[in-house]
C-alpha positions as CSV (number, residue, x, y, z in Angstrom):
1,X,71.9,-10.4,13.0
2,X,74.5,-12.0,15.2
3,X,73.6,-13.5,18.6
4,X,75.4,-12.2,21.6
5,X,77.6,-14.7,23.3
6,X,77.4,-15.3,27.0
7,X,80.5,-13.8,28.5
8,X,80.2,-15.6,31.9
9,X,81.2,-19.3,31.8
10,X,79.1,-22.0,33.4
11,X,80.7,-22.9,36.7
12,X,80.7,-26.2,38.7
13,X,80.2,-24.4,42.0
14,X,77.2,-22.4,43.3
15,X,76.6,-20.3,46.3
16,X,75.8,-22.4,49.4
17,X,77.8,-25.5,48.1
18,X,80.4,-27.1,50.4
19,X,83.8,-27.2,48.7
20,X,87.3,-28.6,49.3
21,X,90.4,-26.5,48.5
22,X,92.7,-28.6,46.3
23,X,95.6,-26.1,45.8
24,X,97.1,-23.1,47.5
25,X,97.8,-22.1,51.1
26,X,94.4,-23.4,52.3
27,X,94.8,-26.9,50.6
28,X,92.8,-29.7,52.2
29,X,90.3,-27.4,54.0
30,X,86.6,-27.7,53.6
31,X,84.1,-24.9,53.9
32,X,80.9,-23.3,52.5
33,X,80.8,-20.9,49.5
34,X,79.5,-17.5,50.4
35,X,79.6,-15.8,47.0
36,X,80.5,-16.8,43.4
37,X,82.1,-14.2,41.1
38,X,81.6,-15.7,37.6
39,X,83.2,-12.8,35.7
40,X,86.5,-13.3,37.6
41,X,86.1,-17.1,37.9
42,X,86.5,-16.8,41.7
43,X,84.5,-17.8,44.8
44,X,84.5,-16.4,48.3
45,X,84.7,-19.3,50.8
46,X,83.7,-18.9,54.4
47,X,86.7,-18.5,56.7
48,X,89.3,-19.3,54.0
49,X,91.9,-17.1,52.3
50,X,91.7,-14.4,54.9
51,X,93.2,-11.0,54.1
52,X,93.9,-7.9,56.3
53,X,92.1,-4.7,55.2
54,X,93.0,-1.4,56.7
55,X,90.0,0.9,57.2
56,X,90.8,4.6,56.9
57,X,89.5,6.9,59.7
58,X,86.2,8.6,58.9
59,X,83.5,10.7,60.6
60,X,81.5,7.5,61.5
61,X,84.7,5.6,62.5
62,X,87.2,8.2,63.8
63,X,89.7,5.6,65.1
64,X,89.9,3.6,61.9
65,X,90.5,-0.2,62.1
66,X,92.1,-3.3,60.7
67,X,89.6,-5.8,59.5
68,X,90.0,-9.5,58.5
69,X,87.9,-10.7,55.6
70,X,87.8,-13.5,53.0
71,X,89.3,-13.0,49.6
72,X,88.4,-14.9,46.4
73,X,89.8,-18.3,45.5
74,X,90.0,-19.3,41.9
75,X,87.3,-21.8,40.9
76,X,90.0,-24.2,39.5
77,X,91.4,-24.6,43.0
78,X,88.0,-25.7,44.5
79,X,86.3,-29.1,44.3
80,X,82.7,-29.7,45.1
81,X,82.0,-32.0,48.1
82,X,79.2,-34.5,47.4
83,X,76.4,-33.9,50.0
84,X,75.5,-37.6,49.9
85,X,78.9,-39.2,50.4
86,X,80.8,-36.3,51.9
87,X,83.8,-36.8,49.5
88,X,85.2,-34.4,47.0
89,X,84.0,-35.2,43.5
90,X,84.1,-33.9,39.9
91,X,80.9,-32.8,38.5
92,X,79.1,-33.2,35.2
93,X,75.9,-31.9,33.6
94,X,73.1,-34.0,32.3
95,X,69.5,-33.3,31.3
96,X,66.6,-34.5,33.4
97,X,63.2,-35.7,32.1
98,X,62.1,-32.0,31.5
99,X,65.3,-31.3,29.5
100,X,66.8,-29.0,32.2
101,X,70.5,-29.4,32.9
102,X,71.4,-30.7,36.4
103,X,74.7,-31.2,38.1
104,X,75.7,-34.8,39.0
105,X,78.6,-36.4,40.9
106,X,80.9,-38.3,38.6
107,X,82.0,-40.4,41.5
108,X,78.5,-41.7,42.6
109,X,76.4,-40.7,39.5
110,X,73.8,-39.0,41.8
111,X,72.2,-35.6,41.0
112,X,73.5,-32.8,43.2
113,X,70.8,-30.4,44.4
């Protein structure tokens, strides 16, 4: 019997991380990740990549409205900010003493929690 393959890739960013945008309209800005969408390889970052959404009038909202909200940014355009040094860094994975994989900063070599 064949094993099922994991469709969702392992990502270098998690919810709650601070990231720096390295490409696109928001290049150079730093903010916190609100949500990660692994199936689409995107992350929603607080206050960045804002879009305008038109809300149709309804019974609960008879006037309708125009709402600003964050859209997803592709994971490849985001770089993790090391909490210890405060600089953007590439990440790697290495096993700890229990054999569990943990992220670490390639710049400083420290484990990222």
